[in-house]
C-alpha positions in Angstrom: 100.6 107.8 100.3 98.8 105.5 97.9 99.1 101.9 97.6 100.3 102.2 94.0 103.4 104.2 94.9 106.9 103.0 95.3 107.1 104.5 98.8 104.3 102.3 100.0 105.3 99.2 98.2 109.0 99.1 98.8 109.4 101.0 102.1 106.3 101.3 104.2 104.6 97.9 103.5 108.0 96.0 103.7 108.8 97.6 107.1 105.4 97.1 108.7 105.1 93.5 107.5 108.5 92.4 108.7 107.9 93.9 112.1 104.5 92.4 112.3 105.7 88.9 111.5 108.7 89.0 114.0 106.6 90.3 117.0 105.0 87.4 118.8 102.1 88.8 120.8 98.9 90.1 119.3 98.9 93.0 121.6 102.3 94.2 120.2 101.1 93.4 116.7 98.2 95.7 117.2 100.4 98.4 118.5 102.7 98.1 115.4 99.6 98.3 113.0 98.2 101.4 115.0 101.6 103.3 114.8 102.1 102.5 111.2 98.4 103.4 110.4 99.0 106.8 112.0 102.2 107.2 110.2 100.5 106.2 106.9 97.9 109.0 107.3 100.4 111.5 108.6 102.6 111.1 105.6 99.9 112.5 103.3 97.8 114.6 105.8 100.2 115.8 108.5 97.8 118.5 109.7 94.6 116.6 109.4 95.9 113.8 111.7 94.7 116.1 114.6 91.2 116.0 113.3 91.2 112.3 113.0 92.5 111.9 116.7 89.8 114.3 117.9 87.2 112.0 116.1 88.6 108.9 117.7 88.7 110.4 121.2 85.1 111.8 120.9 83.7 108.6 119.5 85.5 106.6 122.2 83.7 108.8 124.9 80.4 108.5 123.2 80.8 104.7 123.0 81.4 104.5 126.7 78.0 106.1 127.4 76.1 103.4 125.5 75.8 101.1 128.6 72.3 99.8 129.2 72.1 101.4 132.7 72.6 104.9 131.2 69.2 106.3 130.7 70.6 109.1 128.6 72.3 106.8 126.1 69.8 107.7 123.3 70.5 111.3 123.8 74.3 110.5 123.8 73.8 108.6 120.4 72.0 111.6 119.0 74.9 113.8 120.0 77.5 111.4 118.6 75.7 111.5 115.2 75.4 115.3 115.4 79.1 115.6 116.1 80.2 113.3 113.4 78.0 114.9 110.7 79.0 118.3 111.8 82.7 117.5 111.5 82.0 116.1 108.0 79.8 119.0 107.2 82.4 121.6 108.1 85.4 120.1 106.4 83.6 118.6 103.3 80.5 120.7 102.7 81.0 124.2 104.1 82.1 125.7 100.8 79.4 123.9 98.9 76.7 125.0 101.4 77.9 128.6 101.1 77.7 128.5 97.4 74.2 127.1 97.4 73.0 129.8 99.9 74.6 132.6 97.8 72.2 131.6 95.1 69.4 133.0 97.2 68.5 136.7 96.8 70.2 139.2 99.2 72.7 136.7 100.5 76.5 137.1 100.1 78.3 134.6 102.3 82.0 134.4 102.1 83.0 130.9 100.8 85.4 129.3 103.3 88.5 127.8 101.8 88.8 124.5 103.8 91.1 121.7 102.5 89.3 118.4 102.4 91.1 115.9 104.7 91.8 112.6 102.8 89.5 109.8 103.8 87.3 111.8 106.1 84.1 110.3 104.6 85.3 106.8 105.2 86.7 107.1 108.8 83.8 109.3 109.9 81.3 106.5 108.8 83.3 103.9 110.5 83.3 105.9 113.7 79.6 106.3 113.4 79.2 102.6 112.8 81.1 101.9 116.2 78.8 104.2 118.2 75.6 102.9 116.6 76.7 99.2 117.0 77.5 99.9 120.6 74.1 101.5 121.1 72.4 98.4 119.5 74.5 96.0 121.6 76.6 97.2 124.6 78.7 94.1 124.1 80.6 96.1 121.4 81.6 98.9 123.7 85.3 99.1 123.3 86.9 100.2 126.6 90.4 100.3 125.1 91.0 103.5 123.3 93.9 102.2 121.3 91.9 99.2 120.0 89.2 101.6 118.9 91.9 103.7 117.2 93.1 100.6 115.4 89.6 100.0 113.9 89.2 103.6 112.7 92.8 104.1 111.4 93.8 100.7 110.1 95.7 101.7 107.0 94.5 99.2 104.3 90.9 100.7 104.4 91.6 104.1 105.8 91.5 106.5 102.9 89.2 104.8 100.4 87.5 102.0 102.1 85.9 99.5 102.0 83.9 100.9 104.9 84.2 98.2 107.6 81.4 98.0 110.1 82.5 97.7 113.7 80.7 94.4 114.4 82.6 92.9 111.5 86.0 94.0 112.9 85.6 93.8 116.7 86.3 90.2 117.3 89.3 90.3 114.9 91.2 92.8 117.0 92.1 90.3 119.7 91.4 87.0 117.9 92.9 86.4 114.5 95.6 84.1 113.0 97.8 84.7 110.0 98.4 81.5 108.0 100.8 81.0 105.1 97.7 80.4 103.0 96.0 83.7 104.1 99.3 85.5 103.4 99.8 84.0 100.0 96.1 84.7 99.0 96.4 88.2 100.4 99.5 88.9 98.3 97.8 87.6 95.2 94.7 89.7 95.8 96.9 92.8 96.4 98.7 92.3 93.1 95.3 91.8 91.4 94.1 95.2 92.7 97.4 96.9 91.9 97.2 95.6 88.3 93.7 96.8 88.0 94.8 100.2 89.1 98.1 100.7 87.3 97.6 98.7 84.1 93.9 99.2 83.3 92.5 102.2 85.2 95.4 104.4 84.5 95.4 103.6 80.8 91.7 104.4 80.7 92.5 107.7 82.5 94.5 109.1 79.6 91.6 108.8 77.2 89.1 110.1 79.9 91.2 113.1 80.9 91.7 114.0 77.3 88.1 113.9 76.3 86.7 115.5 79.4 89.5 118.3 79.0 88.1 119.3 75.7 85.7 122.2 75.4 82.2 120.7 75.0 81.8 122.5 71.7 84.8 120.4 70.4 83.1 117.1 71.2 81.8 114.7 68.5 79.5 111.7 69.1 82.4 109.2 69.0 84.6 111.3 71.3 81.9 111.7 73.8 81.2 107.9 73.9 84.8 107.2 74.0 85.2 109.4 77.2 82.1 108.0 78.8 82.9 104.3 78.2 86.5 104.9 79.2 85.4 106.4 82.5 83.1 103.5 83.0 86.1 101.3 83.2 88.5 103.8 84.8 86.2 104.3 87.9 85.5 100.5 88.3 89.1 99.3 88.0 90.4 102.3 90.0 88.1 101.7 92.9 87.6 97.9 92.8 91.4 97.8 92.5 91.9 99.7 95.6 89.3 97.5 97.3 91.2 94.4 96.3 94.4 95.8 97.5 92.8 96.7 100.9 91.2 93.2 101.2 94.6 91.6 100.3 96.5 93.7 102.8 94.0 92.8 105.5 94.5 89.1 104.8 98.2 89.5 105.0 97.7 90.8 108.6 95.0 88.2 109.6 92.0 90.4 109.0 89.0 89.4 106.8 87.1 92.2 105.0 83.9 91.7 103.1 83.8 92.1 99.4 83.1 95.6 98.1 82.5 94.9 94.3 80.9 91.8 92.7 81.2 92.4 89.0 78.6 95.1 88.8 78.7 95.5 85.0 77.1 92.1 84.5 74.0 93.5 86.3 70.6 93.2 84.6 68.9 95.9 86.5 69.9 98.9 88.5 68.7 97.2 91.7 71.1 94.4 90.9 73.8 97.0 90.1 73.6 98.5 93.6 73.8 94.9 95.1 77.2 94.6 93.3 78.6 98.1 93.3 80.5 99.7 96.2 78.7 97.2 98.6 80.2 98.6 101.8 78.6 102.0 101.2 75.2 100.7 100.0 74.9 98.4 102.9 76.0 101.1 105.3 73.3 103.4 104.1 70.8 100.5 104.1 71.6 99.5 107.7 72.1 102.9 109.3 69.8 105.1 107.3 67.2 103.3 105.1 66.0 100.8 107.7 65.8 103.4 110.6 63.8 105.6 108.2 61.3 102.7 107.9 62.7 100.8 105.0 59.9 99.2 103.0 57.6 98.6 106.0 55.5 101.7 105.8 53.9 101.5 102.4 54.9 102.1 98.8 55.0 105.9 99.0 57.1 106.0 102.1 59.4 103.3 100.6 60.0 105.4 97.5 60.7 108.5 99.6 63.2 106.6 101.8 65.0 105.3 98.8 65.3 108.9 97.3 66.6 110.1 100.7 69.1 107.3 100.8 70.4 108.0 97.2 70.5 111.7 97.8 72.7 111.1 100.8 74.8 108.6 98.8 75.4 111.1 96.1 76.2 113.9 98.5 78.5 111.5 100.5 80.6 111.1 97.3 81.2 114.7 96.9 80.2 118.3 97.7 78.7 119.1 94.4 75.3 119.2 92.6 76.7 116.6 90.1 77.0 114.0 92.7 73.6 114.7 94.1 72.1 114.3 90.5 74.1 111.1 90.1 72.7 109.7 93.2 69.1 110.8 92.5 69.3 109.3 88.9 70.1 105.9 90.5 67.4 106.3 93.2 64.8 107.2 90.6 65.6 104.1 88.5 65.5 101.9 91.6 62.1 103.4 92.5 60.8 102.9 88.9 62.0 99.3 88.9 60.5 98.6 92.3 57.1 99.9 90.9 57.5 97.7 87.8 57.3 100.7 85.6 60.5 99.3 84.2 60.1 95.6 84.5 63.4 94.0 83.3 62.2 90.6 84.2 60.1 90.5 81.1 63.1 91.5 78.8 65.5 89.3 77.0 68.9 89.0 78.9 71.0 91.0 76.4 68.5 93.9 76.7 68.4 93.8 80.5 72.2 93.9 80.5 72.4 96.7 78.0 69.8 98.8 79.9 71.8 98.5 83.2 75.1 99.5 81.6 73.5 102.3 79.5 71.9 104.0 82.5 75.2 103.5 84.6 77.3 105.1 81.8 75.1 108.1 81.5 74.9 108.6 85.2 78.7 108.5 85.5 78.9 111.4 83.1 77.6 113.6 86.0 80.0 111.9 88.4 83.0 112.9 86.1 82.0 116.2 84.6 83.1 119.5 86.3 79.5 120.8 86.7 75.9 120.2 85.7 76.0 122.4 82.6 79.0 120.5 81.1 77.5 117.2 82.0 74.2 118.1 80.2 76.1 119.4 77.1 78.3 116.3 77.2 75.3 113.9 77.2 73.8 115.9 74.4 76.9 115.2 72.3 76.5 111.5 73.0 73.3 111.5 70.9 73.5 114.2 68.5 75.9 113.5 65.5 78.5 116.2 65.1 82.1 116.8 64.3 84.3 117.0 61.3 87.6 115.5 60.2 89.4 117.3 63.1 87.3 115.5 65.7 87.6 112.3 63.7 91.4 112.6 63.9 91.2 113.4 67.7 89.1 110.2 68.1 91.5 108.0 66.2 94.5 109.5 68.0 93.2 108.0 71.3 92.7 104.5 69.8 96.4 103.5 70.3 97.3 99.8 70.3 97.9 100.0 74.1 94.5 101.5 74.7 92.7 98.9 72.5 94.5 96.0 74.1 93.7 97.3 77.6 90.1 98.0 76.6 89.7 94.2 75.6 91.1 93.2 79.0 88.9 95.7 80.8 85.8 94.2 79.2 87.0 90.6 79.9 87.9 91.2 83.5 84.8 93.2 84.3 83.1 89.8 84.1 83.7 86.8 86.5 86.0 84.9 84.0 88.5 83.7 86.6 85.7 82.5 88.9 84.2 80.4 86.1 87.6 79.0 85.3 88.0 78.1 89.0 84.6 76.4 89.1 85.4 74.4 85.9 88.6 73.0 87.4 86.7 70.2 89.2 89.4 67.5 89.5 92.2 67.8 92.0 94.8 68.0 89.3 93.1 70.8 87.3 92.4 72.7 90.5 96.1 72.6 91.4 97.0 73.7 87.8 94.6 76.6 88.2 96.0 77.5 91.6 99.7 77.5 90.5 98.6 79.3 87.3 97.1 82.1 89.2 100.3 82.6 91.2 102.4 82.6 88.1 100.1 85.2 86.5 100.4 87.3 89.6 104.2 87.3 89.3 104.0 88.5 85.7 101.5 91.2 86.6 103.6 92.3 89.5 106.6 92.7 87.0 104.4 94.7 84.7 103.3 96.9 87.6 106.9 97.6 88.6 107.7 98.5 85.0 104.8 101.0 85.0 105.9 102.5 88.3 109.6 102.8 87.2 108.4 104.6 84.1 106.8 107.2 86.2 103.7 106.9 84.2 100.4 108.7 84.9 99.0 107.5 88.2 95.9 109.4 89.3 93.7 108.2 92.3 90.2 109.5 91.7 88.8 108.4 95.0 91.1 110.7 97.1 88.5 113.5 96.8 86.0 111.4 98.7 
C-alpha cells in the first residue's frame, strides 16, 4: 500500500484517523496506531510481517540488556548489530553477494532467489538506532514491547522513511498533543507531498522510463540529457514527496519528524548537497558509523578513508548492485576532494558553483538509474558525444509534450525555496494571513488535481520501494 493510492487515501487513512480522534486516552491511541501500522505493512507484505515481528522482539530483548549494571552490555550491543546486519544481508544482499563471489575462479555458488521485503532497510536501521541509543543512555531502554513496536512500525515512515532515530521519537510515544493547527498543517504538508509525487514525479517518470528503456545504441545526446535531467527531478520529487507525506501524517497524529530534504538542488558544493539530500540517512551514517570510526579526529588520511567507507555503505544501503556502490563512491570522492580543497568552490562565482553541484549530481544519478555499470557508462558517453539522426530527433521531440514542458517548469521552480521566500516576504499581519489562506486554497486545488490523476489510473510508480 502506497500513500498515493486510493485504498490508502480513501479507506485506510480515513479509518485510522477517525478512530484515533474519537479515542480519548493516549494508550489506546497508540494501540490503534500500532494495529493499523501492522495492517498497513501486512497489506503489501503479508509474509514479510513475520520477519519484522522477529526483528522487533529481538531488538526489544537486546535493548533490555543495555542496563548499566550489565557488564556484558557491550557484547550484547555487538550481537545486536550482527543480528540486524545479518538479517539485512540475507534478505537484501545474499543474491548480490553470490553473484560477486561467482566472478572468482573455480567458484559456482547457486544464487538464492530471496524476495526483498519492503522497507527492510528503513526499519532495520531504526531498530539499530534504538539499541545503540539505549547503549549510550539507558534512560532510553523501552520496557514496553508494544511501544517499541510502534516506533519501528509506525506507518507514515515505515516503508520509505524518513529514518527516525529513537531518541527523537521516544518522548512522543507517551507525551504528545494534536492541535487543530498541527492537523491542518499536517494535511497541507501531506497534499504537498502527494502533489510532488503524482503531478511532477510521475510525469517525469514517463520520459525517464522511455529513454532508459531504449537500447543505448539508439540514444542521441539530446535524448540522453532528457532522460538524465528528467530522472534528476523524478527521484527528488518522488522521494521528497514521500517524505513530505510522512511528515504531514506524523503531524496529523501529533508526532514531529525532522526534515528529510532541504532543497538539495540549490547546493553549491557536494558537501552542501549531502547536508540537504536525504538528511535522515546521511545523519544516521554520520552518527552511527562515521563518528564511531573516528570521524575527522584522526588526521586527514583517516578522515578521507572514513568518508569513503561511509559513502560505500550509503551506496550499498540503497541497493544490492555495483551501480549503487559506484554512485556512493562518486559522492564520497567528490566530498573528499572538496575537503582537501582540490576543488575549492569557495573561489568560484555562484552560478559556476551551482552548476558544478547539479552537474555532478546528474551524472552520479545515471548510475543510480541504469540497470548495470556497462549501460551507465555507455549512457554517460552518449551525453557528451554528439550522435543520432532524424529518427532520434523525432523521438526526442515526441517526449516534449505540452504537459511535460509545463511540469518541467514547475519542477525547476519548486526545487527552489520559492514558497519559503514568499512567506518571509509576507511581513505584515495582513499579508501573512493572505499567504496562509492562499496556501490552503492552493492545497485544495492540488488535492483536486491529484484525485483526477488517481481517477484516470495514470502511471504511478514508486521508485523507493526497492530500498
